[in-house]
C-alpha positions in Angstrom: 159.0 -6.3 9.9 160.6 -5.7 13.3 159.5 -7.1 16.6 156.5 -5.2 18.0 157.3 -3.9 21.5 153.8 -3.3 22.5 152.9 -6.9 22.0 155.9 -8.0 24.2 154.8 -5.5 26.9 151.1 -6.5 26.9 151.9 -10.2 26.8 154.5 -9.7 29.6 151.9 -7.8 31.7 149.3 -10.6 31.5 152.0 -13.2 32.2 152.9 -11.3 35.4 149.3 -11.0 36.4 148.8 -14.8 35.6 151.3 -15.7 38.4 149.0 -14.0 40.9 146.2 -16.4 40.1 148.4 -19.4 40.4 149.8 -18.3 43.7 146.3 -17.8 45.0 145.2 -21.2 43.6 147.9 -23.1 45.5 148.4 -21.0 48.6 145.4 -18.9 49.7 143.6 -20.2 52.8 140.2 -20.8 51.1 141.3 -21.6 47.6 140.7 -25.4 48.0 137.3 -25.1 49.6 135.6 -21.9 48.2 135.3 -20.2 44.9 136.5 -16.6 44.9 133.6 -15.8 42.5 130.9 -17.2 44.9 129.0 -14.2 46.2 128.0 -16.1 49.3 131.5 -16.4 50.6 133.8 -14.1 48.7 135.1 -10.6 49.5 135.5 -7.7 47.1 139.3 -8.0 47.3 139.3 -11.7 46.7 136.9 -11.4 43.8 138.9 -8.7 42.1 142.1 -10.7 42.7 140.6 -13.5 40.7 138.8 -11.4 38.1 141.9 -9.4 37.1 143.6 -12.6 36.1 140.7 -13.2 33.6 142.8 -11.0 31.3 145.5 -13.5 30.9 144.3 -16.5 28.9 142.4 -14.6 26.2 145.1 -12.0 25.7 147.8 -14.7 25.5 145.7 -16.7 23.0 144.9 -13.6 20.9 148.5 -12.5 20.8 149.6 -16.0 19.9 147.6 -15.5 16.7 149.0 -12.0 16.1 152.5 -13.3 16.6 151.9 -16.1 14.1 150.8 -13.5 11.6 153.9 -11.4 12.2 156.2 -14.4 12.0 154.7 -15.4 8.6 154.9 -11.8 7.4 158.6 -11.8 8.2 159.4 -15.1 6.5 156.9 -14.9 3.5 157.0 -18.7 3.3 153.6 -20.4 3.8 155.0 -23.9 3.6 157.6 -23.3 6.3 155.1 -21.4 8.4 152.7 -24.3 8.2 155.3 -26.8 9.2 156.4 -24.6 12.1 152.8 -24.1 13.4 152.2 -27.8 13.3 155.4 -28.7 15.0 154.9 -25.9 17.5 151.4 -27.0 18.2 152.3 -30.6 18.8 155.1 -29.5 21.1 152.8 -27.4 23.1 150.3 -30.3 23.5 153.1 -32.6 24.6 154.2 -30.0 27.1 150.7 -29.6 28.4 150.3 -33.3 29.2 153.8 -33.8 30.7 155.8 -30.9 32.2 152.9 -28.6 32.7 150.4 -31.1 34.2 153.2 -32.3 36.5 154.0 -28.8 37.6 150.3 -28.2 38.3 149.4 -31.4 40.3 152.9 -32.6 41.4 151.6 -36.1 41.1 154.2 -38.6 39.9 151.5 -41.1 39.1 149.7 -38.7 36.7 146.3 -39.6 38.1 144.9 -36.5 36.5 145.5 -34.7 33.2 143.8 -31.5 32.1 143.7 -29.7 28.8 144.4 -26.0 29.6 145.4 -22.9 27.7 148.8 -24.2 26.4 147.3 -27.3 24.9 144.4 -25.3 23.4 146.9 -22.9 21.8 148.8 -25.9 20.5 145.6 -27.3 18.9 144.8 -23.8 17.6 148.2 -23.6 15.9 147.6 -26.9 14.1 144.2 -25.7 12.8 145.6 -22.3 11.9 148.3 -24.0 9.8 145.5 -25.5 7.6 144.1 -22.0 6.9 147.2 -20.1 5.9 146.3 -19.9 2.2 143.3 -17.8 3.2 143.8 -14.0 3.6 144.4 -12.7 7.2 141.1 -10.8 6.8 139.2 -14.0 6.0 140.9 -15.9 8.9 140.0 -13.0 11.2 136.3 -13.1 10.1 136.2 -16.8 10.8 137.5 -16.1 14.3 134.9 -13.4 14.9 132.1 -15.8 13.7 133.3 -18.3 16.3 133.6 -15.8 19.1 130.2 -14.3 18.4 128.4 -17.6 17.6 129.7 -20.4 19.8 127.4 -19.4 22.7 124.5 -20.5 20.5 125.6 -24.0 21.2 125.7 -23.7 25.0 122.7 -25.9 25.6 123.8 -28.6 23.0 124.8 -31.8 24.8 125.2 -35.4 23.9 124.7 -37.0 27.2 123.1 -40.1 25.6 126.1 -40.8 23.4 129.4 -41.1 25.3 131.6 -40.9 22.2 129.9 -37.8 20.9 130.0 -36.3 24.4 133.7 -36.7 24.6 134.3 -35.3 21.0 131.9 -32.4 21.7 133.6 -31.6 25.0 137.0 -31.4 23.3 135.7 -28.8 20.9 133.1 -26.8 22.8 132.5 -27.6 26.5 134.2 -27.8 29.8 133.9 -31.3 31.3 135.6 -33.7 33.6 135.8 -37.4 32.9 136.6 -40.0 35.6 138.1 -42.5 33.2 138.9 -45.0 36.0 138.9 -44.7 39.8 142.6 -43.7 39.6 142.6 -41.5 36.5 140.7 -38.3 35.7 140.8 -36.3 32.4 139.5 -32.8 32.2 138.8 -30.3 29.4 139.1 -26.8 30.9 139.8 -24.9 27.6 137.7 -26.4 24.8 139.4 -25.9 21.4 136.9 -24.0 19.3 136.2 -21.0 21.6 140.0 -20.5 22.0 140.5 -21.0 18.3 138.1 -18.2 17.6 140.2 -15.8 19.7 143.5 -17.0 18.1 142.1 -16.5 14.6 140.8 -13.0 15.5 144.3 -12.3 16.7 145.8 -13.4 13.5 143.3 -11.3 11.5 144.3 -8.3 13.6 147.9 -8.7 12.7 147.4 -6.2 9.9 146.9 -3.5 12.5 150.5 -3.7 13.5 151.6 -2.9 10.0 150.0 0.6 10.3 152.0 3.8 10.9 152.6 4.5 14.6 149.9 7.1 15.2 147.3 5.3 13.2 148.1 2.0 14.9 147.7 3.5 18.3 144.4 5.1 17.5 143.1 1.9 15.9 144.0 -0.2 19.0 142.5 2.4 21.3 139.1 2.7 19.5 138.8 -1.1 19.1 139.4 -1.4 22.9 136.7 1.3 23.6 134.4 -0.3 21.1 134.7 -3.8 22.7 134.1 -2.4 26.2 131.0 -0.5 25.0 129.7 -3.6 23.2 130.2 -5.6 26.4 128.4 -3.1 28.6 125.3 -2.9 26.4 125.0 -6.6 25.7 125.7 -7.6 29.3 123.1 -5.2 30.5 120.4 -6.9 28.4 121.2 -10.3 29.8 120.1 -11.5 26.4 123.0 -13.4 25.0 126.7 -14.0 25.2 127.3 -15.6 28.6 126.2 -18.6 30.5 125.8 -16.7 33.8 123.4 -13.7 33.8 124.0 -10.9 36.2 121.6 -10.0 38.9 121.0 -7.4 41.7 123.0 -8.3 44.8 123.0 -7.2 48.4 124.7 -3.9 47.6 125.9 -1.8 44.7 129.4 -3.1 44.8 128.3 -6.7 44.6 125.8 -5.9 41.9 128.7 -4.5 39.9 130.8 -7.6 40.6 127.8 -9.7 39.4 127.7 -7.6 36.2 131.4 -8.4 35.6 131.2 -12.0 36.6 131.5 -13.5 33.1 132.2 -17.1 32.2 135.8 -18.2 31.5 135.3 -21.9 30.9 134.8 -21.9 28.0 135.5 -18.2 27.2 132.1 -16.6 26.4 131.5 -13.8 24.0 131.2 -11.3 26.8 134.2 -12.7 28.6 136.3 -12.3 25.4 134.8 -8.8 24.8 135.6 -7.3 28.1 139.1 -8.9 28.6 140.3 -8.2 25.0 138.8 -4.7 25.2 141.0 -4.0 28.2 144.0 -5.7 26.5 143.5 -3.5 23.4 143.8 -0.4 25.6 147.0 -1.8 27.1 148.3 -2.3 23.6 147.4 1.3 22.7 148.7 2.9 25.8 152.1 1.1 25.6 152.5 1.6 21.8 155.6 3.6 21.2 156.4 4.0 25.0 159.9 3.1 26.0 160.9 3.5 29.6 162.2 1.4 32.5 158.8 -0.1 33.3 157.9 -1.1 29.8 161.4 -2.7 29.3 161.0 -4.6 32.6 157.5 -5.9 31.8 158.5 -6.7 28.2 161.2 -9.2 29.3 158.5 -11.6 30.4 156.6 -11.1 27.2 159.7 -12.0 25.1 160.1 -15.4 26.8 156.5 -16.3 27.7 156.7 -20.1 27.6 160.0 -20.2 29.4 158.5 -18.0 32.2 155.3 -20.0 32.2 157.1 -23.3 32.9 159.5 -21.8 35.5 156.8 -20.0 37.4 154.6 -23.1 37.9 157.5 -25.1 39.4 158.5 -22.2 41.6 155.0 -21.6 42.9 154.4 -25.2 43.6 157.8 -25.5 45.4 156.8 -22.5 47.5 153.5 -24.2 48.3 155.4 -27.2 49.7 157.6 -24.9 51.8 154.5 -23.3 53.2 152.8 -26.5 54.2 155.9 -27.9 55.8 156.4 -24.6 57.7 152.8 -24.9 58.9 153.6 -28.3 60.5 152.5 -30.8 57.9 154.6 -33.8 56.8 154.7 -35.8 53.6 152.2 -38.3 54.8 149.6 -35.4 55.2 149.8 -34.3 51.6 147.0 -35.5 49.3 147.7 -36.2 45.6 145.4 -37.2 42.8 142.4 -35.6 41.0 142.3 -31.8 41.6 144.6 -32.1 44.6 147.8 -30.1 44.7 149.5 -32.0 47.5 148.2 -29.5 50.0 145.8 -30.3 52.9 142.4 -28.7 52.5 142.2 -27.5 56.1 144.8 -25.9 58.3 147.0 -24.8 55.4 147.4 -21.6 53.4 148.0 -17.9 53.9 145.8 -14.8 53.8 145.4 -12.5 50.8 148.1 -9.9 51.7 150.7 -12.6 51.9 149.5 -13.9 48.5 150.5 -10.6 47.0 153.9 -10.7 48.7 154.6 -14.2 47.4 153.4 -13.2 44.0 155.9 -10.3 43.9 158.7 -12.6 45.0 157.9 -15.1 42.3 157.8 -12.5 39.5 161.0 -10.7 40.7 163.0 -13.8 41.3 162.4 -15.1 37.8 163.4 -11.8 36.2 167.2 -12.5 36.0 166.5 -15.9 34.4 164.1 -14.3 31.9 166.7 -11.6 31.0 169.4 -14.2 30.5 167.2 -16.4 28.3 166.0 -13.4 26.3 169.6 -12.4 25.6 170.5 -15.9 24.8 167.7 -16.3 22.2 168.6 -13.0 20.6 172.3 -13.9 20.4 171.6 -17.4 18.9 169.0 -17.0 16.3 170.6 -19.7 14.3 169.4 -22.3 16.9 166.0 -23.1 15.6 165.0 -25.1 18.6 165.0 -22.0 20.7 161.8 -21.0 18.9 160.0 -23.8 20.8 160.8 -22.5 24.3 
C-alpha cells in the first residue's frame, strides 16, 4: 500500500496551524494574563485565532492511529508492528518529558513537567500494540465507545483518595499537582480520551483502502455527518461537553459560545466538530496534486521533526522579543507555567503574531524538505522512523 498523500497534507495543514497557537501562547500581549476563550476579555479575532488551533491535537492523534494501521498493512507482521508501537510509544513519552518540556518551559531545573499530546500519543501506541490481534473494525468500535462515553465520567472524582486521584487523572481528567514547592506535574491530555480518538483513527484506516472516488465520498460524508451530529447535540446542551453554550451579548458571541467546546480533555463535541472539519480536509485534498498540496505535505511527512524544531524556534524568538523590549536575564521568570517571559510589559499584538507565525513556518520549510528527502533516501536506517 503506497503512502497516502491526503494524510500527509491534512497532517501538514494542522501542524502549520499548530505553530500559530504556540506563537500566540508565548508572544501575544495578553497570553499570560487572559484566556482567549474568556468572553469577558476576548475579541472575535483572538477567539478564532485560538479556536482554529483546536483542529490540531485531535487530527494529529486520529491520523497517528490511521498511520499505524497503514504501516501494519504494509508490513503484515503483527509481532514487528507491536514491538515498533511499544518502542515508538516509549520514545515519545521520553521526548515529552525531556526535549519537549524543556522547549516549552526553557527551565534548566525542570521545575515543571506536563503530559501533553506527544506523551498521550506515546501511551496510546503502547495500548494499541496490545490490541493488534483484534480486527481494525473492533478496535475502531472500542475507540468510538470511548469517544462517546467518557463524558459520562466527567463528575467522577477521587478527591478523598490521593492515590486514586492521581491514577484517575492520568487516564481521564486534567489536573495539576504541586508535588513540592519547587516541582509541579500536570496532566493536560489524559490518556483515555486521546486513546479513543487514536483507536477510531486506526479503525478508519480501512477507508484509505477504498478506490479513489469512493474514498473521497466516504471521507466527505463522514465529515458532514460529524458536523451535523455536533450541531444537533450541541444545540440541546444535553450531553457531550463540560461547558454548555449560552446566549451572549450579541449574535457573534453567541455563535462563539456555541463553538466553545472543551479541549482538556477532548470532549465528545470537541472531537466531533474538529474531526468533522478534518474529514472534509481529507476529502477535499484527496487526489489533488499541486504546488500548495506539495508544500503543505512536506510538514506532514516529518511531523515530529517539525514539532521539535518549531518549539525551539518559537521560544528563541520569544527571548529575542523580550530582550528587544528592554528586559534582561534577571527579569525573566522561570518555573511552573512560566515561559521565561515577564507577565507585564512584554508581548506583541495579534497582527504581529501572524507575521511571526508565517516566519516560523516558512523558515523551517527548507529543513523539513531536506529531512523528508533524507528519510526517503535512507529507508534502511530504521532509527529514522522515530523522528
